[in-house]
C-alpha positions as CSV (number, residue, x, y, z in Angstrom):
1,Q,59.7,-15.0,-87.3
2,V,60.3,-15.5,-83.5
3,Q,61.4,-12.5,-81.5
4,L,62.8,-12.7,-78.0
5,V,63.2,-9.5,-76.1
6,E,65.3,-9.4,-72.9
7,S,65.1,-6.8,-70.2
8,G,66.1,-6.3,-66.6
9,G,69.8,-6.1,-66.8
10,G,71.9,-3.5,-65.1
11,L,74.5,-2.8,-62.4
12,V,74.3,-4.3,-59.0
13,Q,76.6,-4.8,-56.1
14,A,77.9,-8.2,-55.1
15,G,75.4,-10.0,-53.0
16,G,72.5,-8.2,-54.7
17,S,69.7,-9.5,-56.9
18,L,68.3,-8.9,-60.4
19,R,65.5,-10.4,-62.3
20,L,65.8,-10.8,-66.1
21,S,62.8,-11.2,-68.3
22,C,62.5,-12.6,-71.8
23,A,59.3,-11.8,-73.7
24,A,58.5,-14.1,-76.7
25,S,56.5,-13.1,-79.7
26,R,54.5,-16.3,-79.6
27,S,53.4,-18.9,-77.0
28,I,56.4,-20.1,-75.0
29,L,54.7,-23.5,-74.8
30,S,55.3,-23.9,-78.5
31,F,59.0,-24.3,-77.8
32,S,60.8,-27.4,-76.7
33,A,62.6,-25.4,-74.1
34,M,63.6,-21.9,-73.3
35,G,66.6,-20.8,-71.3
36,W,69.3,-18.4,-70.6
37,Y,73.0,-18.3,-71.6
38,R,75.6,-15.8,-70.8
39,Q,78.9,-14.6,-72.3
40,A,81.6,-12.7,-70.5
41,P,84.3,-10.8,-72.4
42,G,86.9,-13.1,-73.8
43,K,84.9,-16.2,-72.8
44,Q,82.6,-18.7,-74.6
45,R,78.9,-18.6,-74.2
46,E,77.9,-20.5,-71.1
47,F,74.7,-22.3,-70.3
48,V,72.9,-20.8,-67.3
49,A,69.4,-22.3,-67.0
50,R,66.6,-23.9,-69.0
51,I,62.9,-24.8,-68.6
52,T,61.3,-27.3,-70.9
53,G,57.9,-27.2,-72.4
54,G,56.8,-29.6,-69.7
55,G,58.2,-27.4,-67.0
56,I,61.3,-29.3,-66.1
57,T,64.2,-27.0,-65.1
58,N,67.9,-27.3,-64.8
59,S,70.8,-24.9,-64.3
60,G,74.5,-24.7,-64.7
61,D,76.8,-25.7,-61.8
62,S,78.1,-22.1,-61.4
63,V,74.6,-20.7,-60.6
64,K,72.9,-23.6,-58.8
65,G,71.2,-22.5,-55.7
66,R,71.5,-18.8,-56.6
67,F,69.6,-18.5,-59.9
68,T,66.0,-19.7,-60.6
69,I,64.3,-19.9,-64.0
70,S,60.5,-19.6,-64.2
71,R,57.8,-18.7,-66.7
72,D,54.5,-17.0,-67.0
73,N,52.6,-18.8,-69.9
74,A,49.9,-16.1,-70.1
75,K,52.5,-13.4,-70.6
76,N,54.7,-15.6,-72.9
77,T,57.6,-14.6,-70.7
78,V,60.5,-16.5,-69.1
79,Y,62.3,-15.1,-66.1
80,L,65.7,-15.5,-64.5
81,Q,65.8,-14.6,-60.8
82,M,69.4,-14.0,-59.9
83,N,70.3,-13.8,-56.2
84,S,73.6,-13.6,-54.3
85,L,75.3,-12.2,-57.4
86,K,79.0,-12.3,-57.7
87,P,81.4,-10.2,-59.8
88,E,82.0,-13.4,-62.0
89,D,78.3,-13.3,-63.0
90,T,79.1,-10.2,-65.0
91,A,78.2,-11.0,-68.6
92,V,75.7,-10.4,-71.4
93,Y,72.8,-12.6,-70.8
94,Y,70.9,-14.1,-73.8
95,C,67.5,-15.6,-73.9
96,H,67.2,-18.8,-76.0
97,A,64.3,-20.7,-77.4
98,G,64.7,-24.1,-79.1
99,L,62.5,-26.2,-81.4
100,Y,64.4,-29.5,-81.2
101,S,62.3,-31.4,-83.7
102,L,63.1,-28.7,-86.4
103,H,66.7,-28.1,-85.2
104,R,65.9,-24.4,-84.8
105,D,67.3,-22.0,-82.3
106,Y,66.3,-18.5,-81.5
107,W,68.2,-15.8,-79.6
108,G,67.4,-12.5,-78.0
109,Q,69.7,-9.5,-78.4
110,G,71.1,-9.8,-74.9
111,T,71.0,-7.8,-71.8
112,Q,74.1,-6.7,-69.9
113,V,74.5,-7.6,-66.2
114,N,77.4,-6.0,-64.3
115,V,78.2,-7.0,-60.7
116,S,80.5,-4.8,-58.8
117,S,82.7,-6.0,-55.9
């Protein structure tokens, strides 16, 4: 059973920064990719950023240049550094891990991020 535990959410003013963490219960290198998604009230879940097992990263258009995904293999943790936050970034942020060959997806419980104007 894989567990993903997010932390680091909270309330921040527009223009501020937050760093989210996602701690996995096993080696993050065992996953095809890990990433972050978000869901705002009344909206569909949206892709934020991803890092593959090989270290390739990509991010959604709405966060490009502001959010950065990274990882610490020794700590089995993936991070999302969020800068220049905007009120429209307000959402529940979910950590995701995928095993593509087995068609398996794992999700964390989510962490709330609120950005005030």
